[in-house]
N, C-alpha and C positions, 0 to 999 in steps of 0.2 A: 611436502617436506619442510617448508617454512613453519607451518603450524606445529608439526612435530618438533622440530628444533627448538622453538619458543617454549613449547610446553616442557621439554626436558630442562631448557635454561631457566625456567621460572620456578621450578621445585615440584615436588611430588604432590603438593596439595593444590597447585593451581592447574586450571584447564584452560583450553583455547576456544573461542567462539570464532567460527567462520562464517561470514555474512556475504551478501551479494557484491556490495559496493560501499563507497564512501559515506554516503548518505545514510546508509544502513548502521554503519560504525558510528556516525554521530548520534544516532537514536540511543545506542547503548553506552556510549562513551562515558557519560557522567554516572552511570550506575553499575559500574564494573571496579573490581580491585585495582586493576590496572588496565589503561587503554591498549597496552602492549598485547593484551590477551585476545584482542579482536583482530581479526585478519580479513580483510576484504578479498574475495576470491577473484573479482574482476569479472563478474557476470553470473547470471543463474546456471547456464550450461556448464562452466568452469566448476562451479560449486558442486552440482550433482555429480560432475565427473570425478571429482576428488573424493566426495563422498562414497561412490561407488568402488574406487580403487583403495579406499583406507583399509588396513588391516585391523584385525580384531584388538590388537594393542594399541593402535592408534585411535580407535573409536572409543577406547576407555578413557582417553584424556582430551579429545576433540569433539565438539558438538556443532552441528551445522543448522543455520536458520535460513529458510528461503521462502519466497513468495509463493502462494498458491497458483496466482496467474491462470486461472481456469483448467489446470491441468488435473486438479484433484475431480472436477466435476467430469472431466472427460474419462476419467478413472485411469489416467496414465501416471499419476504420482500418488504415492502412499508414504505416509510418514513412519517414523521408528523412534525408539527412545533418543538416539542421536541425530536424528533428522527432524527437526521442528518446523512445521508449515504454518504459514500464518492462517488464521480462522477465516478470514476474508480474503479478497483478491491479492492484496499486497501489504506492506508494512503501513503505509499512509491510510488505507482504508480501516485497518485494525485500529490504529490510534485515534482516528475519527470517531470510531464507534464506542470509544473509551469516554467520550464527552468533551473532548479536547477544544471543540469548536466554541463552547461557551466563553473560556477564559480570553481567547482571541477576540470574541465579540465584545467583551467587556472592555478589552484595550483599545478597540478601533471604533466602536459605535457610540457617540456622546449619549444617546438616549438610553442605552443599556446600562448607564449608571444610576438611572432614577430608582431601581428597585431590583431586587432579585427575580421578580416575576417578569419585569420588563426585558431583563437580560435573557431569561430562558424563552421568552415569547420570540424575541428576535432571533436567537440561535435557532430555534426550531423553524421558523420562517426561512432562514438562510440556509439551512441544512436541507430542509424540504425541497426548496427550489433547486438546490445543487444536486440532489438526488434524481429529480426529474430531468434534469440536463444530462447527468452523467449515465443514466440507465440505457438510453439509447446508444451512446458510445461504447458502453461496455459490451452491449450486444454485438455490435460491429467488431469489436477487437475479439471477441471469441470466435465468430464466424469466419474472420479472416485468418485466425492463428494457423489452421492446418494448411492454408493456401500458401504459407510462407512469404507472403507479400506485405511488407509494411504500409499500413495506412497513413502515418503520420497525422494522428489525429490532433496532436499539439497544433497543428496549423489551421484547423477547422475554426472558422469564426463563428462563435456561439450566437452571436446577435442575428446571424442570418437565418437560424433555425429556430430560435426560441421565441415564442409568442407570449410577451409579458401580460397581455390581457387575459389569456386563458391559462398562464403559467404552465405550458406544455412545449414540447419540442415537435416540430415537424418531422417526424420519423421517416415518413415515405420519401420526402424530398432529400433527407440526409442519406438514406440507403441509396437512392438512385444516383445522387452525387459521388458517392464513395465507389460506385462501380467502376468509374474511370480509373482507379487505383489498381483494380484486380481483373480488368477486362482481358487482359492476355491470358489468364488462366481459368476464367469463368464466365459463362454467358450471363446476360442480364437477368434473364428469368430465374436460372439456377442461383443466381447471387441473392435475389429477393427471397427465394424459398429457403436458402441457408440461414440468412438472417432471422427469417420468420420463425424458424425452428429452434432459434437460441432461447435459453430462458429469459423470463422477464421480471424476475424479482429483484428487489433491490440490492441482493448480494452480489449482483453482476457488476456493480459500480466499481470502477477501478479508481484507486486512491489519488492518482495524478489527475484524472478527470475531475474528482470530486474538488481537489483543492483549487483547479483552475475555474471551476463552476462557482466555488464559495467566492473566489476573488471577483468574478464577473458580477455576482449578485451584490457584493459588497460595494463595488464601484457604481453599479447602476442603480440600485434600490436606496442605498445609505449614503452615497457620495463620498465614499472612503477613496481619497485619491491615491494614485500610483501603486495599487495593489496588485500583487502578482502571486502566483501559486508558489515560486521560490521563497518569498518572505513569509508567507503563510507556513510553509513547511519548517522554516527555521524557527518561527514563533512557536509552533507546535511541539517542537523538540525541546525548546527551552522551557515550556510548561509542563513538560512530562515529569511529574514529581512521584514521590513514593506511593502516593495515594492511587494515582492513575496506573501506575506499575502493578499494584497489587491486584487490580481487576483485569490485566491482561493474561489471556491463556498462554501466550508465547512465553512468558516469564514463569508462569506456573510449571510449564513443561520443563524449561531449563533447571528450575529448582529441583524438580523430581529427579532429572538426570544427574544434578549435583549430588543429591542425597545417595543415589544408587552408586556413582562412581567414586564418591568421597574426594572429588577434586572440584574446585569453586572458582566461580568467574563473578558472580554479583556481589555487591555489597549486601550486607545483612540489614 
C-alpha cells in the first residue's frame, strides 16, 4: 500500500522500486530520480509476499528487486519482468562481480598505487583468497537453509579455519564444528552428507561472507588496519559509478521494465 500510494503521489511517469532493506536502498539511492521512489520492504519474505499479493495495476508501477539467496538453485524462486533477482547470491556478490574490489584496493593498499598492473594483481589475489574462504561458508549456508536453523556464520573466526600456507579452508573441521548449531534437527552423518551434496562452484559465495573475507585478507596480508566488512560495503556503494551500473544485469532488467511500463526510476 505504501508503494502504491507513493507511485500515485509521484505522478504517472514515476515508478516505485521495492528492495529488501535499507542497505539495498543505499545501493540505488544515488542512481534514481528520487530516493522516495525506493521502498525497503523490511526483509525478503515481506518483499516476496508483497509481490505475490500485488494486483496487475500495481505491478504496472511497482518493481521488486530481491536476492537470489540459493532459492533459484533450489528451484523455489523464479523471476518475472516485475520481480528482478540478483544474478549471484545477493546484492553484494553481484557488486563484487562488477569489479568493485579494484577501486577499494587502490584506496587501501599503498603498493596498489605503483601501477595499474600492481593494483590488478593485488585485487586478484585478495578476491581469490576471499572466494576460497567464502565458498565453504556458502555451502554451509545452503545446506542449513531448509533446516530453518541460523548458523550465525558472522561469528565464525576465519583465522581458526584458514591455512595461510596453503591458502585453503579446513572445510571438514568447519563442517564438523557447525553441526553443533543444527544437532537438534539433523544427525552428524546426515549433516556431513547434506553439506557434501551442496554445489562447490564459486557462485555459491555469499556477498556478506566475501566482504568479511576481503576485510580479513586486507588486514592479515596487507596490514590494512581496522578494516571491516561494513566499511567495505559502504566504500563499494560509494564507488558504484555509472560505468559499473552499466555492467549490472539487475539494472538492465530494471531498464527493460521501465521501457515496457513507461514509468521511470533510474537516472538516464
